[in-house]
C-alpha positions as a Markdown table, in Angstrom:
| # | Residue | x | y | z |
|---|---|---|---|---|
| 1 | Met | 48.2 | 225.5 | -178.8 |
| 2 | Thr | 45.9 | 227.2 | -180.9 |
| 3 | Gly | 43.5 | 229.9 | -180.6 |
| 4 | Lys | 43.2 | 233.8 | -180.9 |
| 5 | Leu | 46.3 | 235.6 | -181.1 |
| 6 | Ser | 47.5 | 237.6 | -178.2 |
| 7 | Pro | 48.4 | 241.8 | -179.3 |
| 8 | Ile | 52.1 | 241.0 | -179.4 |
| 9 | Ala | 51.3 | 238.1 | -182.3 |
| 10 | Ala | 50.3 | 240.9 | -184.9 |
| 11 | Phe | 53.9 | 241.9 | -185.2 |
| 12 | Gly | 54.2 | 238.2 | -186.7 |
| 13 | Lys | 52.3 | 239.1 | -189.9 |
| 14 | Arg | 55.6 | 240.8 | -190.9 |
| 15 | Pro | 58.1 | 238.5 | -192.6 |
| 16 | Leu | 59.9 | 236.0 | -190.4 |
| 17 | Tyr | 63.3 | 235.8 | -192.4 |
| 18 | Thr | 64.4 | 238.3 | -194.8 |
| 19 | Thr | 68.1 | 237.6 | -195.8 |
| 20 | Arg | 68.8 | 237.1 | -199.3 |
| 21 | Val | 69.0 | 233.2 | -200.3 |
| 22 | Ala | 72.0 | 231.9 | -202.1 |
| 23 | Ser | 71.2 | 229.9 | -205.2 |
| 24 | Leu | 70.2 | 226.1 | -204.4 |
| 25 | Asn | 70.3 | 225.8 | -208.0 |
| 26 | Gly | 72.4 | 222.0 | -208.5 |
| 27 | Lys | 72.2 | 221.6 | -204.8 |
| 28 | Leu | 71.2 | 218.7 | -203.0 |
| 29 | Val | 69.1 | 218.7 | -199.9 |
| 30 | Val | 68.3 | 215.7 | -197.9 |
| 31 | Val | 64.8 | 216.6 | -195.8 |
| 32 | Thr | 63.3 | 213.9 | -193.0 |
| 33 | Gly | 59.9 | 214.1 | -192.4 |
| 34 | Ala | 59.3 | 214.9 | -195.8 |
| 35 | Ser | 55.7 | 213.3 | -196.2 |
| 36 | Ala | 53.8 | 215.5 | -194.4 |
| 37 | Gly | 54.1 | 219.1 | -192.6 |
| 38 | Ile | 56.9 | 221.1 | -192.3 |
| 39 | Gly | 59.0 | 218.2 | -194.1 |
| 40 | Arg | 56.9 | 218.3 | -197.0 |
| 41 | Ala | 56.5 | 222.2 | -197.5 |
| 42 | Gly | 59.9 | 222.2 | -197.1 |
| 43 | Ala | 60.9 | 219.5 | -199.9 |
| 44 | Arg | 58.7 | 221.9 | -202.3 |
| 45 | Leu | 60.2 | 224.9 | -201.6 |
| 46 | Phe | 64.1 | 223.6 | -201.8 |
| 47 | Ala | 63.0 | 221.9 | -205.3 |
| 48 | Ala | 61.3 | 225.1 | -206.3 |
| 49 | Ala | 64.4 | 226.8 | -205.2 |
| 50 | Gly | 66.6 | 224.8 | -208.0 |
| 51 | Ala | 67.7 | 221.9 | -205.4 |
| 52 | Thr | 67.5 | 218.1 | -205.9 |
| 53 | Val | 65.7 | 216.8 | -202.6 |
| 54 | Val | 66.1 | 213.6 | -201.0 |
| 55 | Ala | 62.7 | 213.1 | -199.3 |
| 56 | Val | 62.8 | 210.9 | -196.4 |
| 57 | Ala | 59.8 | 209.6 | -195.0 |
| 58 | Arg | 58.1 | 206.0 | -193.7 |
| 59 | Ser | 55.0 | 206.8 | -196.3 |
| 60 | Glu | 56.1 | 205.4 | -199.9 |
| 61 | Thr | 52.7 | 206.5 | -201.0 |
| 62 | Arg | 52.9 | 210.2 | -199.5 |
| 63 | Leu | 56.6 | 210.1 | -200.8 |
| 64 | Glu | 55.4 | 209.2 | -204.6 |
| 65 | Glu | 52.6 | 211.9 | -204.2 |
| 66 | Leu | 55.4 | 214.3 | -203.2 |
| 67 | Ala | 57.2 | 213.5 | -206.2 |
| 68 | Ala | 54.4 | 213.8 | -208.5 |
| 69 | Glu | 53.4 | 216.9 | -207.2 |
| 70 | Val | 56.5 | 218.6 | -207.9 |
| 71 | Gly | 57.0 | 217.0 | -210.9 |
| 72 | Gly | 60.4 | 216.5 | -212.7 |
| 73 | Asp | 62.9 | 214.7 | -210.8 |
| 74 | Arg | 63.8 | 217.3 | -208.3 |
| 75 | Ile | 62.3 | 215.0 | -205.8 |
| 76 | Val | 64.3 | 211.6 | -204.8 |
| 77 | Pro | 61.9 | 209.7 | -202.5 |
| 78 | Val | 63.6 | 207.5 | -199.9 |
| 79 | Val | 61.7 | 205.4 | -197.5 |
| 80 | Ala | 63.7 | 205.4 | -194.3 |
| 81 | Asp | 62.3 | 205.6 | -190.6 |
| 82 | Val | 64.8 | 208.2 | -188.5 |
| 83 | Ala | 63.8 | 205.6 | -185.4 |
| 84 | Asp | 65.4 | 202.5 | -187.2 |
| 85 | Gly | 69.5 | 202.8 | -187.1 |
| 86 | Pro | 69.5 | 199.9 | -190.0 |
| 87 | Ser | 67.1 | 202.0 | -192.1 |
| 88 | Met | 69.0 | 205.2 | -191.9 |
| 89 | Ala | 72.3 | 203.9 | -192.4 |
| 90 | Ala | 70.7 | 202.4 | -195.6 |
| 91 | Met | 68.9 | 205.9 | -196.6 |
| 92 | Ala | 72.7 | 207.3 | -196.2 |
| 93 | Arg | 74.3 | 204.8 | -198.3 |
| 94 | Arg | 71.9 | 205.1 | -201.1 |
| 95 | Val | 72.4 | 208.7 | -201.2 |
| 96 | Leu | 76.0 | 208.8 | -201.2 |
| 97 | Asp | 76.4 | 206.2 | -203.7 |
| 98 | Gly | 73.7 | 208.0 | -206.0 |
| 99 | Pro | 73.1 | 211.7 | -206.1 |
| 100 | Gly | 76.2 | 212.5 | -203.7 |
| 101 | Val | 77.4 | 214.6 | -200.5 |
| 102 | Pro | 74.6 | 216.6 | -199.6 |
| 103 | Asp | 74.6 | 220.4 | -199.8 |
| 104 | Val | 72.2 | 220.9 | -197.2 |
| 105 | Ile | 70.7 | 218.3 | -194.6 |
| 106 | Val | 67.5 | 219.5 | -193.1 |
| 107 | Ala | 66.9 | 217.2 | -189.7 |
| 108 | Asn | 63.0 | 217.9 | -189.4 |
| 109 | Ala | 61.3 | 214.3 | -188.5 |
| 110 | Gly | 59.9 | 214.6 | -184.8 |
| 111 | Ile | 57.3 | 213.2 | -182.5 |
| 112 | Gly | 55.6 | 214.9 | -179.6 |
| 113 | Leu | 54.3 | 213.8 | -176.3 |
| 114 | Asp | 51.5 | 215.5 | -174.5 |
| 115 | Ala | 51.9 | 214.7 | -170.7 |
| 116 | Arg | 53.1 | 216.2 | -167.5 |
| 117 | Phe | 56.6 | 214.9 | -165.9 |
| 118 | Glu | 55.2 | 212.4 | -163.4 |
| 119 | Glu | 52.9 | 211.4 | -166.2 |
| 120 | Thr | 56.0 | 210.4 | -168.1 |
| 121 | Thr | 56.5 | 206.7 | -168.9 |
| 122 | Asp | 60.0 | 205.6 | -169.5 |
| 123 | Glu | 58.7 | 203.8 | -173.0 |
| 124 | Asn | 57.3 | 206.9 | -174.3 |
| 125 | Leu | 59.9 | 208.9 | -173.2 |
| 126 | Arg | 62.4 | 206.7 | -175.2 |
| 127 | Gln | 60.3 | 206.9 | -178.0 |
| 128 | Val | 60.3 | 210.8 | -178.3 |
| 129 | Phe | 64.2 | 210.7 | -178.0 |
| 130 | Glu | 64.5 | 207.6 | -180.5 |
| 131 | Val | 62.8 | 210.3 | -183.2 |
| 132 | Asn | 63.8 | 213.7 | -181.9 |
| 133 | Val | 67.4 | 213.1 | -180.9 |
| 134 | Phe | 68.6 | 209.8 | -182.0 |
| 135 | Gly | 66.7 | 210.5 | -185.2 |
| 136 | Val | 68.8 | 213.7 | -185.5 |
| 137 | Val | 72.2 | 212.1 | -185.2 |
| 138 | Arg | 71.1 | 209.2 | -187.6 |
| 139 | Thr | 70.5 | 211.9 | -190.2 |
| 140 | Val | 73.7 | 213.8 | -190.0 |
| 141 | Arg | 76.1 | 211.9 | -188.4 |
| 142 | Pro | 76.4 | 209.5 | -192.0 |
| 143 | Phe | 77.1 | 212.7 | -194.0 |
| 144 | Leu | 79.4 | 214.7 | -191.9 |
| 145 | Lys | 82.8 | 213.0 | -192.9 |
| 146 | Ala | 81.9 | 213.6 | -196.5 |
| 147 | Met | 80.8 | 217.1 | -196.0 |
| 148 | Ile | 83.8 | 218.1 | -194.3 |
| 149 | Ala | 86.5 | 216.9 | -196.6 |
| 150 | Arg | 84.2 | 218.4 | -199.5 |
| 151 | Gly | 84.9 | 221.7 | -197.3 |
| 152 | Thr | 81.3 | 223.1 | -197.5 |
| 153 | Gly | 77.5 | 222.0 | -196.0 |
| 154 | Arg | 75.0 | 223.6 | -194.1 |
| 155 | Ile | 72.9 | 221.6 | -191.4 |
| 156 | Leu | 69.9 | 222.7 | -189.9 |
| 157 | Phe | 67.9 | 221.1 | -186.8 |
| 158 | Val | 64.0 | 221.9 | -186.4 |
| 159 | Ser | 63.9 | 222.5 | -182.8 |
| 160 | Ser | 61.1 | 224.4 | -181.0 |
| 161 | Val | 60.7 | 227.4 | -178.6 |
| 162 | Val | 60.0 | 224.7 | -176.0 |
| 163 | Gly | 63.8 | 223.9 | -176.7 |
| 164 | Lys | 64.7 | 227.0 | -175.2 |
| 165 | Arg | 62.5 | 227.0 | -172.3 |
| 166 | Gly | 60.5 | 223.8 | -171.1 |
| 167 | Val | 56.6 | 224.3 | -170.9 |
| 168 | Pro | 54.6 | 222.1 | -169.0 |
| 169 | Ser | 52.9 | 218.9 | -170.0 |
| 170 | Tyr | 55.7 | 219.0 | -172.7 |
| 171 | Ala | 58.1 | 216.9 | -170.3 |
| 172 | Ala | 59.7 | 214.5 | -173.1 |
| 173 | Tyr | 59.3 | 216.7 | -175.9 |
| 174 | Ser | 61.1 | 219.6 | -174.2 |
| 175 | Ala | 64.0 | 217.5 | -173.0 |
| 176 | Ser | 64.6 | 216.2 | -176.5 |
| 177 | Lys | 64.5 | 219.6 | -178.2 |
| 178 | Phe | 66.8 | 220.9 | -175.6 |
| 179 | Ala | 69.1 | 218.4 | -176.7 |
| 180 | Leu | 69.5 | 219.6 | -180.0 |
| 181 | His | 70.8 | 222.5 | -178.9 |
| 182 | Gly | 73.6 | 220.8 | -177.0 |
| 183 | Leu | 74.1 | 218.8 | -180.0 |
| 184 | Ala | 74.3 | 221.6 | -182.3 |
| 185 | Asp | 76.3 | 223.5 | -180.1 |
| 186 | Val | 79.4 | 220.6 | -179.8 |
| 187 | Leu | 79.0 | 220.0 | -183.4 |
| 188 | Arg | 80.0 | 223.7 | -184.1 |
| 189 | Ala | 82.9 | 223.6 | -182.0 |
| 190 | Glu | 84.1 | 220.1 | -183.2 |
| 191 | Ile | 84.0 | 221.6 | -187.2 |
| 192 | Val | 85.1 | 225.4 | -186.9 |
| 193 | Gly | 86.8 | 225.9 | -189.9 |
| 194 | Thr | 85.7 | 223.0 | -192.0 |
| 195 | Gly | 83.2 | 225.1 | -194.2 |
| 196 | Val | 80.3 | 223.0 | -192.2 |
| 197 | Ser | 77.7 | 225.2 | -190.4 |
| 198 | Val | 74.9 | 224.1 | -188.0 |
| 199 | Gly | 71.6 | 226.5 | -187.8 |
| 200 | Ile | 68.8 | 225.6 | -185.4 |
| 201 | Val | 65.3 | 227.2 | -186.4 |
| 202 | Cys | 62.4 | 227.1 | -183.4 |
| 203 | Pro | 59.1 | 227.5 | -184.3 |
| 204 | Ser | 56.3 | 228.0 | -181.4 |
| 205 | Ser | 53.4 | 226.1 | -182.6 |
| 206 | Thr | 53.0 | 225.0 | -186.3 |
| 207 | Ala | 49.4 | 224.4 | -188.0 |
| 208 | Thr | 50.4 | 220.6 | -189.3 |
| 209 | Glu | 49.4 | 217.3 | -188.9 |
| 210 | Phe | 51.9 | 216.9 | -186.0 |
| 211 | Asp | 49.6 | 217.7 | -183.2 |
| 212 | Asp | 47.6 | 215.0 | -184.6 |
| 213 | Arg | 50.4 | 212.1 | -184.1 |
| 214 | Lys | 51.2 | 213.4 | -180.8 |
| 215 | Leu | 51.6 | 210.7 | -178.2 |
| 216 | Arg | 49.3 | 211.7 | -175.2 |
| 217 | Glu | 49.2 | 210.4 | -171.5 |
| 218 | Gly | 46.7 | 211.8 | -169.3 |
| 219 | Pro | 44.3 | 214.6 | -169.5 |
| 220 | Ala | 45.2 | 216.9 | -172.5 |
| 221 | Gln | 46.9 | 220.2 | -171.6 |
| 222 | Lys | 45.1 | 223.8 | -171.7 |
| 223 | Lys | 45.2 | 225.7 | -174.7 |
| 224 | Thr | 46.9 | 228.9 | -174.9 |
| 225 | Arg | 46.8 | 231.9 | -177.0 |
| 226 | Val | 50.2 | 231.4 | -178.9 |
| 227 | Gln | 50.8 | 232.2 | -182.7 |
| 228 | Ser | 50.6 | 229.3 | -185.1 |
| 229 | His | 52.9 | 229.3 | -187.9 |
| 230 | Ser | 52.0 | 227.6 | -191.0 |
| 231 | Ala | 54.0 | 224.7 | -192.4 |
| 232 | Glu | 54.7 | 227.0 | -195.5 |
| 233 | Ser | 55.9 | 229.9 | -193.4 |
| 234 | Val | 58.6 | 227.7 | -191.7 |
| 235 | Ala | 59.6 | 225.7 | -194.5 |
| 236 | Arg | 60.6 | 229.4 | -196.1 |
| 237 | Val | 62.6 | 230.3 | -193.2 |
| 238 | Leu | 64.6 | 227.0 | -193.9 |
| 239 | Val | 65.1 | 227.9 | -197.2 |
| 240 | Lys | 66.3 | 231.3 | -196.2 |
| 241 | Met | 68.6 | 229.6 | -193.6 |
| 242 | Ala | 69.9 | 227.5 | -196.1 |
| 243 | Gly | 71.7 | 230.1 | -198.0 |
| 244 | Ser | 73.0 | 231.7 | -194.5 |
| 245 | Arg | 75.2 | 231.2 | -191.8 |
| 246 | Arg | 72.9 | 232.2 | -189.0 |
| 247 | Arg | 73.2 | 229.6 | -185.8 |
| 248 | Glu | 69.3 | 230.1 | -184.7 |
| 249 | Ile | 66.0 | 232.0 | -185.4 |
| 250 | Val | 63.3 | 231.5 | -182.8 |
| 251 | Leu | 60.5 | 232.5 | -184.8 |
| 252 | Ser | 57.1 | 234.0 | -183.1 |
| 253 | Pro | 57.3 | 237.2 | -181.4 |
| 254 | Glu | 55.4 | 235.4 | -178.3 |
| 255 | Gly | 58.6 | 233.0 | -178.6 |
| 256 | Lys | 61.3 | 235.5 | -178.3 |
| 257 | Leu | 59.2 | 237.1 | -175.4 |
| 258 | Met | 59.2 | 234.2 | -173.2 |
| 259 | Val | 63.0 | 233.4 | -174.0 |
| 260 | Ala | 63.6 | 236.9 | -172.9 |
| 261 | Val | 61.7 | 236.9 | -169.8 |
| 262 | Asp | 62.6 | 233.5 | -169.1 |
| 263 | Ala | 66.3 | 234.9 | -169.2 |
| 264 | Leu | 65.7 | 237.9 | -166.9 |
| 265 | Ala | 63.3 | 236.6 | -164.5 |
| 266 | Pro | 62.7 | 232.6 | -164.5 |
| 267 | Gly | 60.7 | 232.1 | -161.7 |
| 268 | Val | 58.1 | 234.8 | -163.3 |
| 269 | Met | 58.1 | 232.6 | -166.0 |
| 270 | Asp | 57.2 | 229.6 | -164.2 |
| 271 | Trp | 54.5 | 231.4 | -162.8 |
| 272 | Ile | 53.1 | 232.4 | -166.1 |
| 273 | Leu | 53.3 | 229.5 | -167.5 |
| 274 | Asn | 51.7 | 227.5 | -164.6 |
| 275 | Arg | 48.7 | 229.7 | -164.7 |
| 276 | Ala | 48.5 | 229.0 | -168.4 |
| 277 | Leu | 48.7 | 225.6 | -168.7 |
| 278 | Val | 48.5 | 223.7 | -166.0 |
| 279 | Lys | 44.9 | 222.3 | -165.4 |
| 280 | Lys | 44.0 | 222.8 | -161.8 |
């Protein structure tokens, strides 16, 4: 979803998030999907802020390149696949037995699916949920008990504005991101008073390699004029959120407007999205 910005997107030139960041010196941060896009940018920025970053991804080559780029010992590359349970269990054991209990977990790894509901196969739906939902669970759950025992910790989910309001041609992706909000709500209620908190970041559209890696079924969706964030701008928000207890942030003005209109007049939003995104 790229193209010319609508007038309201001009407001997006202001800083996305301005809360002061607590010091990350000496903190341990786990970032999944760290080989590219938001994850890679986040790993770099967390390291620049003084944290030691466990960078998790499937590509050993890209993780080694990231470690060399950052330099020093700020990046601890760990090859693992969020869609594979044993792989993630091994990752968690390596972290807990080595660097220790994470102070911040950024569950970022994700995959998209460009398909209308009627074209979404069971196989592709499962594939999206394996990465976007089960992958998040596999990232967070192994560390949760230790974080609670320590009494501090911050867990961040990278969701999407389409996890707040479903849009045409994103049936599986929207459903997977909606699931993250449900998981976050449950987790917050279960860990009240433990010192561990959960936040969600909801970009609209991000200019990364993610779009190139999306699964596709049927014709590509119509393009729309939605603000496209850079990976670095979303990563800056993640670093800010790590030092706060904010529950959620929707990044773009257009995303916030879509959520607000949907809350007041969902039928109107159905009509708008149909006109904007459904191929006739």
